[in-house]
C-alpha positions as CSV (number, residue, x, y, z in Angstrom):
1,X,150.4,-1.9,342.4
2,X,151.6,-5.5,342.7
3,X,151.3,-5.9,339.0
4,X,153.5,-2.9,338.4
5,X,156.0,-3.4,341.2
6,X,156.2,-7.1,342.1
7,X,159.5,-6.5,344.0
8,X,157.4,-4.8,346.7
9,X,155.2,-7.8,347.4
10,X,155.9,-8.9,351.0
11,X,158.7,-6.4,351.3
12,X,159.5,-6.0,355.0
13,X,161.8,-3.0,355.1
14,X,161.5,0.7,355.5
15,X,162.4,2.8,353.7
16,X,162.7,1.1,350.4
17,X,163.9,2.8,347.3
18,X,163.2,1.6,343.8
19,X,165.1,3.2,340.9
20,X,163.6,2.9,337.5
21,X,165.4,3.0,334.2
22,X,164.3,5.0,331.3
23,X,162.2,2.0,330.1
24,X,160.1,2.3,333.3
25,X,161.4,-1.0,334.7
26,X,162.9,-1.2,338.2
27,X,166.7,-1.4,337.6
28,X,167.9,-1.1,341.2
29,X,166.5,-1.3,344.7
30,X,167.9,-0.2,348.1
31,X,166.5,-1.3,351.4
32,X,166.9,0.6,354.6
33,X,168.7,3.8,355.3
34,X,172.2,4.6,356.6
35,X,172.0,8.1,358.1
36,X,175.0,10.4,358.6
37,X,175.5,9.0,362.1
38,X,176.6,5.7,360.6
39,X,179.7,7.3,359.3
40,X,181.3,5.2,356.6
41,X,178.1,3.3,355.8
42,X,176.4,6.6,354.9
43,X,179.2,7.5,352.5
44,X,179.1,4.1,350.9
45,X,175.3,4.3,350.5
46,X,175.5,7.8,348.9
47,X,178.3,6.7,346.6
48,X,176.4,3.5,345.5
49,X,173.1,5.3,344.8
50,X,174.8,8.2,343.0
51,X,176.7,5.8,340.8
52,X,173.6,3.8,340.0
53,X,171.6,7.0,339.1
54,X,174.4,8.4,337.0
55,X,174.8,5.1,335.1
56,X,171.1,5.0,334.3
57,X,171.0,8.7,333.2
58,X,173.8,8.0,330.8
59,X,171.9,5.2,329.1
């Protein structure tokens, strides 16, 4: 696993999200989780991840 996902070596967070591009390489990462109870932070997280995924899908 470490050869395929070196970003995860010694990663000390949970959860961790790795978003691959169409080429199979990790294009974005997100550490942690902001649940609905965090209010504005949750909205920002959803917007950021949605934008990243839409951008990668458009490539």
